[in-house]
N, C-alpha and C positions, 0 to 999 in steps of 0.2 A: 654584365653579367650573364649574357647567352653566351658569351667565350668561355665563360667560367666553366658552364656544364659539360663542356669538351674536355677538361680535367679528368686527368688518369692517372691511377699509381697510389703510393703511399701517403700517407697525411704529410711526411716529411717531405717528401720527394714533389707533392703538389705547394705546399707553402713556398719550398724552393722555386719551383717555376713560375711562382703566382703572387707573389708580396705583394707587390704595388696594387695590385687588383683586388686584393682582398683585403688592404688598409681601407682603399675608396669604397669597398662595399660594407665595411664595417663602420664606416663614417656615416653613409648612403641610411644603411637602413637601422644608424643609431640617432635619429633625430626626434626622439618619443620619450614620451610618458610624465605622467603627474603625480602628486601623492593623495592616496585617500586614507583609510585607515589601519592604523594597524593593532592588530587588538590579540591576546593569548594571553599564557597563564601569569605575565606578571600586569595584565591590567591596564596597560600605559596604551595609549591612543595620539596617534598622530594626524594632523588635519593638514593642507594646503587650499590657501583661498588665495587663484592668481598668482602672482610671483613670489609672494608668503607663505613659508613653513613655518609653524607654529608647533610645540612652544620654538619661544626663540630660540634655545639653543641647538635646535637642528638644524639650524645654521649657524650657529658660532660656535658649535662646540668639538666638530669633527667624528670621524669614524677611526680613531684610533687604532684599535684592536682589531676593526675589521679586516687588517692586514693580513689575518692572522687564518683565512678560514676557508671562504667557499673561492671563486676565482674569475676571470677572464675567460671568455671564448673568444678570443681575438682571431686566431688562425680561422674561423668559419668561412668557406666560399657557398656560392650560391647553391651550388648541386649537392650539395651536403645538407645544407639547411631544406634544402625541397625533398630529399627523401627523407629525412626525419620528420619532414610535417607530415608525410605521407604515413607515418607511422602511429601519429597522434592525434587528437582530436585539434581542431581550430578553434578556441574560444571566442565570444566576442570581448569586447572590452569590458563591458557590463558585466559580465560573468567573470571575466579575470579580477576584476577588484569587487567583487562582494563581498559579503561576508561567509567565512567557509568551516563553521563551526570551531574556529580557533586555529584553525590550519594556516600557514603562512604560504601564500605565493607570492614569486617574484618574477622578474623577467629579464631577459638581456638577448638581444642579437634576434628578438622574434621567438625566443621557446620561451615557454612557461613552465617553472618549477616550483613545485612543494617541496620544501625543505624543512618542514616541520619536523622529522624524524632528524632533524642535523643541528637544532638548535644547541643542545646540552654537549652535543660533540666539535661546537664550535669556540676554537680557544680564546675569540675575545669575547665570549658569554653570546646569551640568547638575546638579551635585550637587541643587541647591534642590528641583528639578523629582523627582528619583530621591527624595528623601524623601517625598515625596506618594504615592509609587506604591502603589497599593490602596486608596486613603484618598480623603477627600472634601475638595475643593477649597475649599469653604466654608471651612470651619472654619479654615485660615490664610487667605483672604480675609477672614474676620473683622476680623482685626488690621490685614492688606494691603487698603486701600481702593482704593488706588489703580488698581486691576482695572475699576473699573466705569467702562468705557468703550466705545462701541457697537464700535469698530472693534476693539478688544480681544476683545470679545465674538462679534463673526463671527470672526477667527482661532479661537478655541477650537473655533468649530463644524466647522471644515474638518477637524478632528483627531476627528471624532464617527465611533463604529465603532457604536452602539448603546445600549440604554438599560438601567435597574435598575426593577425594579417599585417601588410607592412603600414598599410593606412594608422591601424590602430598602436601598433609596435613606435611610430612618430609622436602619434597625440601623446602617449603615455611620457616618451622623453620629452618632449617639449614642457609638460606639467610637471617632471621631477625635479625638485630645485634642490642644491645642495651646495652649502659654500666651504670654502676653504678655512678651517678652523685653526689654522699654522702660522697664518704673518705676524703673529705675535712672538714667533720663538728665537732665542738668543741667537747671534750671528755664529757660526763655525770657521774660523779663517782658515785652520788648515786641513780643511777638507780636502783642497784640491789638490794638496802636495802630500801628505801622510796621513789621511785618512782611507780607511775601506766603509763605505756606507753602504750597508746591507737594506736601509730605506729611508727617506725622508721623510715621509708621514706616515707613521710616527717617526721621528728622528730615532736611528740606530746606528752607532758607528765605532769603529774598532780599529785604532793604530795598526802600519806596517808593523809587523814585527819586530824589525830591527831597532825600532823606537824604543821599545821595553826595556833594553839592555846598556841604550845608551846613558841612562841613571838611575841612580837606586829608587828613588820618588817621581814616578811617572809625573810628568809636568801636568797641571788642570787640563788645558786645552788640547792634549795626546789622552789623556784617560780614556776608556770606553765608554759609551752612555747608551745604555736602555733605556728607553721609551715606551711605556703604552700608551700615551694620550699625548696633547699637546703642553706645552710646558705652563705652567700658570703665571698670573701675573701676580705677585705678592711684594709689599712693599715691608720695611723690617718695621716701620710705623704703626702700622696696621696689623700686623701678625697677631695672633692669639694662639697658644697652645692650651687644647682643652681636654681635661682629665674625668673621664666617668665616674662617678660616684660608684661603688661598689661595697654592699655592708659588709658580705663574707668575709672581706679583707679588711674594712677600716675604713676603704677610702670615700673621702668625700670631695664632690664635684668641685673643681678648681680652675681655673684660668692663668696663664701665665705668659706675661707679652715675652718678647725677646729682651728686652731691657731686662725683665725680671730672671729670666733665666741667665743672662753675663754677669749680671750682679750680687743676685741670691745664691748661688750655689758656687762650690768650689770648681774652677777648670781643669780641665785632663785631657793629655795627649795621650793617644794612641797611634802608632802605629801597625797599620795592616793593610793587607791585600785585599781586595774584592776581584770576584769571579762570578762573571754571569753562570748559571747552573747551565744553561745551552752552549757554553765555549767549546770549542771545536765541532758541535753537529753537523755542519757541512761533510763533514769526514765521514757520516753514518749514512750519506747518499749515492746510490748505486741506480742505473739506468731503471733496474727493473724494480729498486725497492727505494723510492724517495720518501719525504720527509714533509709532513703535512704541517708542521710549526714553522714559528719566525722566532727570532728575525735574521738566523741562516748565517751563522756566526761561524768563521773560520778558527783562528786560533789566537786571537789579539782580544778577546771579550776579559781581561785580566790587566789589574793595575796595583800599587802600592803608592799609597799617601800616607802623610802622619795627617792624622783627623784630631779637631780638637772641640773640645764643647762639656756637657755637664752630663754624668753619670744619670742615666734612666732611674735605677733606684734612689738616687737624691731626690729624685722631683717625687717620686710616688711616695718617700719618706714623709715628704713636705706635706703631701695629700694625707697623710692618718696613718699610711701602711706599715705595721711594725715589719719592715725587711731586714732587720738584724735579727729578729727573733726567727723569722721564717729560716732565714741562713741558717741559724742555729738549729733548730730542728725545735726552739722552744714552742713556737706557737705555727699553728696550723693554717694551711690556704684554703682549707673548708672546700674542697672540688675545685678551686679556682687553678687551673691548669696552662693558661696562655694568657699573651699578652698581645692584643692587636694594636698594630697602628695604620690610623686611615689617612689616607692622603689628600691632599688638595687639588693633586690633577683630576679629572675625571674624562669618560667618555663622552659621546655624542645623545647618551640618555641623561645623563646627569650622575651617572655611577661613577664613584672612585676608586682608585687602585687602595690596596690593602696587603697587610701581611701579619703573620703572626711568628714569634718566638715565644721559645717555653717560657713559664715562670720563671723555672731554674736560672737561664741564661742571663736576665738582669738580677735577679735578686744576690746573685753570688759577686759578692767584692772584688773575686779574678775575675769576672766573664766580661767586665772591661764595656759593656755596650752603653754606646755613647746617646745623646742628641747634639750633633756635632754641628758648628757654624762654622768652622774652620777647614779648610782643606789646605795640606801644603803653604802653611802659614799665610793664607788669604782669606777673604768671607767666600765661604760657599759659592761656588757659581751657579747660575742659576740652571742648567742642566743637570748638577749634581746634587739639586735639593734647596736651595736659596729660599728660605732663611735658616730653616730646620731639618735634618733629614736624620732617621735612626742609623746609627754604625752600630752591625752586632757582628763582631770580629770573630771570622772563622765560620761564618754561616753562609750558602750561598745569597748572591747579589740581590735575589727576589724578595730577601729577608729584609733587607736593606732598605725598607721605604724611604724615598725623597719625598720633600713638601710635607712633611709630619701636620696633621689638623687636629687630631684628639689619638690619646690613650684609651683602650679599655681590657681590663682585664676582665676575664671569662672561663667557664669550664669547656666550652666548645669555641672552634674558629669562626670568627663571622662570616656569613654567606657573603661578604665580599671579601673574603681571603682568595686570591688566584690562584694561589700554590696550592690549593685543593682540589683544583681542578687541572691543571698545567702540570705540576711537578711531581708527578703522579712516576713511581720507579717501576717500570712491570716485565717480566719476565722478556727474552728475545723472542720466543713463538706469540707474542700476543701482538697481531699485524693490526693495521687502520683499522679496516673492517670489524676484527673485534673490538676495537675501543669505541667505534661507533652505535655499537651495537648494544654495547655495554650501558652506553650514556643514555639509551633511548628509552623512555618511559614505557614505548609501549614494543617493546619486542619480548618476543616469547620467551620464558623460560631457559626451554629448552635449546634455545640458541644463543644466550648469553653467558657464556661460559669464564668470563672474565670472574677474576675475584676480589673485590676492592681491598682486601685484606693482602692481597697479595700485590698490590701495588701502593710501598707506602709513599707519603707524603715526605718530601726529602726535607731536611734544616742543615746538613752540612754537606760538605762535598768530599769526595776521595783526592787520593795523591796525585798529582799530575806535575809532569814536565813537559815544557815547548822548546822545540829548536827553532833559535830566534835569527841566527846567521851562521851559515847561509840560508838566502831565502830557496825553499823548496823548489825544484826544476830550473834553478841558476846555474851559470858557468863561475866557476872560478879559477884561480892561477895556476899552472899545472908547471911552468917553467922554473927551474933553479930553485924546487921546494920540496920538501921530503914529509910536509905535515899539513893538515888542513885545521884550521882554526873554527873551533866550532863556540857558539856561547848562544846561551837560552836562560830560562828561568824556572823555578820548581816552587811548589807550593801545594799545599795540604789544609784541608778543614778542618774546625775544630780546634784548631792550635796544634795540632800534633807536629806539625813543622818538618825539616828535613835531614836528614841523617846524611844522604850521600844519592849522588848523581851518576849514574853509568852511562857510559859513552859505544856505540859502536861504528865503524866503518864498513862492514860486511852484512849489513841487512840483519843483525842482532845475533851472528855465531857467534862471536866474543866481543867480550865488554871490558872495560877500563874504567877507573872513577874518577869525574873530574875534581876540579876544583871550584869550592865554594867561597862564594865573596859574602861575608858576613856582614851584617846593618853598618854603616858608618859610625852608628854611636854604639857604646859599649851595651851586650845585650843582659836586659834588666829581665830576663825570664828564664827558667829553667832549659837547660838543654833540652833537645827534643828527645834522645833516647830513655830518659827520664820517665817518660808518661804522665807529666804532670801538666800539658799543654801552654796556653798562653802564648806560640808561637805565632802570632798571627801574621807576621810579616812574610813577604816569600823570600827566595836565596837566588839570588844572580849565581852562574857556574859559567866556565870555560874551560877550553883545554885546546893546548895544540896537539893533534893527532895524528899520531906518524901513517904515511901511506904505505900499505901491504906493499911488501917486496916487487911481487910481482907485477902490482899497477904504477908502482914506479919504472920498472921494466917498460911497459909499453909506452908509456911520456917520452921516454929516451928515445924510441924509435918514431917520435913523432907523432903517436896513435893519440886519439882523446879518450877517455876514461871516465866510466861512470861508476858514482860511490852512491850506496844505501845508508844515511847516516840515520841512527835509532839512539834515542835518549831513555831511560826509563828514570824514574826517581823510587826511593824507597825513605818513607816517613818514619817519627819517631816511633811508633807500634809496630815498625819493618813490614808495612803493608808496601809494596812493590806494586807497579801497573803492570797490566794485563798485557798481552802479547798484542791480540788482533781484536778490534773493534766488534767481530761478530760475537764476541765471548759476553760483551756487554748491551749492542745494540737493544734499545726500548724506543717504543714508539711514538714517544714525546721527546725522545731528543735532550736527554739530559744525564748529569755525571758521565761524560766522554771523557775516559782516562787513558786509553791504552798508548802502546808506546807511540812518541811522536817520530816522525819521519820525514827525510827530507832527501830527495835524489840529487845530485848534483854532477856536473860535467868538468872534470879536469880539463884545461887547454892547455896543449904544452907551448902553446906560442903566446901564451897571457901569462903576464911577470906578475909581481906581486907590485910592482913600481906604476903599473897599467891601468887606468879608469876601467872599472867593473861594467860589463855589460850588465843594463838594466832588468832585475827581475822580470819573467815574464808576467804578463797579467793573471790572476784565478778566475777560476770560473765564475759567472754571472750568481748571483745569489740563488739557491735551489738547484743548481744543477752541478755535475761533477767533471763534466769535460771542459780542459784547458780550451783557451780560444787558439793559442798558436799549435795547440796538436789535431785541432779540428777547425781551421779557420772558417769554414763555408756554413758553420753550424751556429745557433744560437738559442737563446735559451726557452724561447716560444716556437721552434720550430717543429710541431706536432711529436711525433713519437720518435727521437731521434736514432733509436734501436735500428731502425729500417734502412739507416742511410750509411751507417758506419760497418765496415769489414766485419770489427768485433762486436758481435751483437750485444754485451756489457762490456764498453772499455775502463769503468770505471770498477771493477772488482779488482 
């Protein structure tokens, strides 16, 4: 530790010089902390007695969404810690764990942080932070490692109010208990070879893009998985779906077993793509403007499947609602606007995931909203919602609630609806600081310039195309060939469908249309250009794009050639993808649909008969720096800008 006090230079240089010693120090000063009381606006209390944390779910449930918020401070060295300690008060253990009039204090690596102002900005919800009041974050983040990001470290430091002695640090850590709640998650056999996994707890995975064009229906074990909590353990025998009573629309309280759903209602099949609202959000990341949301998708959080189940409208009809009258306009909903789907999966506080869709989507006979129990001809896999999930085709993945436990018709969205917090689309000039201020109840009016009416909650998603082959930054054959084969997928929300996909090999200066490969089954919906919707499935496309003549000449001279491939799609309403991400950047990282780009290198010594070199490993989650371009840097090494010739290499 004494040696570390001699370290000098930028944070990145300090980390590079003494990573081993820092890790040893972090381990040494992290041997502490117990669990006391956490009490705030939600009036929920957690206590610790010896090695037992009560209530029991605090041990068993896990901190699923906690991986979307605060962060680790893994790169501290003693010199930096000592300097900061001199700037803040050193609290006793009793002072740290006292009642602070509803404020939430946490500790990590000796620092004391009042994170009260961050509660409502936390993407995982305030209750997850309330649970850690008076505790050591390190114990929780030993499970949720997604916090190990430089910008998250900096965010945590903004809330620092003091320090603890090394002795008290160790006491708190030893008294803080938190168990891994993910031991009953299902196996994921393709994780090692075919998936990119931004986080393991909770599990979030996307296939490598080449797998998206291998078949029209994405195999179940490759289909992207977006989990917010541990996967619930449910059985077909014990499952029940509850529908809450609502006199305004004639609904009677009802329950249905899985057997009821399969035998009392007509089975329907729907071919539909699903895309996470945050797909491609990593393309928003630059070294001077990170994203503070998870799970840090690249471009594989989309898939296409054939789903089977019962229509939600049929279930509501069986519960007494006049769905046909509402659809025909002869019966009123009496102010009821939304249908809430409450899930079985819960966070560590017992709060379930939930999502809402407009009542019109469910009531419309052509809306095709299903309670699905099959996926690609198989029983719905656990990761995809077994035994019942909502399929709301054309809507964002977050609206397609998995493990549905209950249905509630209401005038307003349930407080459980995560989309009301996480899926608001703000203007590009709304920064993370602006977002934090506007959700802070104590923010002075003059400083809270964000208007909630200017950040609508999303339901459907914009037109999208993704280049799947060749992978970005890969090397492709340049010997005895006059073209590059490009393949990909395209989709548009709300059933708008795809009219055309256009490709370019010169960075977007010139475009030509690709060939669309329609679904293997005959099209049973109106064509996209009619504007009638119901085009729920994606389109796959391909084209052998001619290599420009000047580039072919370079190849003949034995020179390597770089090409920037660009794709853009046009949907049934003739919306086209915007060119640049700056046109649509938003603080919560959703609706990312600028031109898809892939830079490839043509190798004049590589034949189409030769095995292709493996595509480079993409940046780690939360980073924009490709490892092969900056091999000495990793995603936790301080402020990487100080160590790079180009201060912002990702722009």
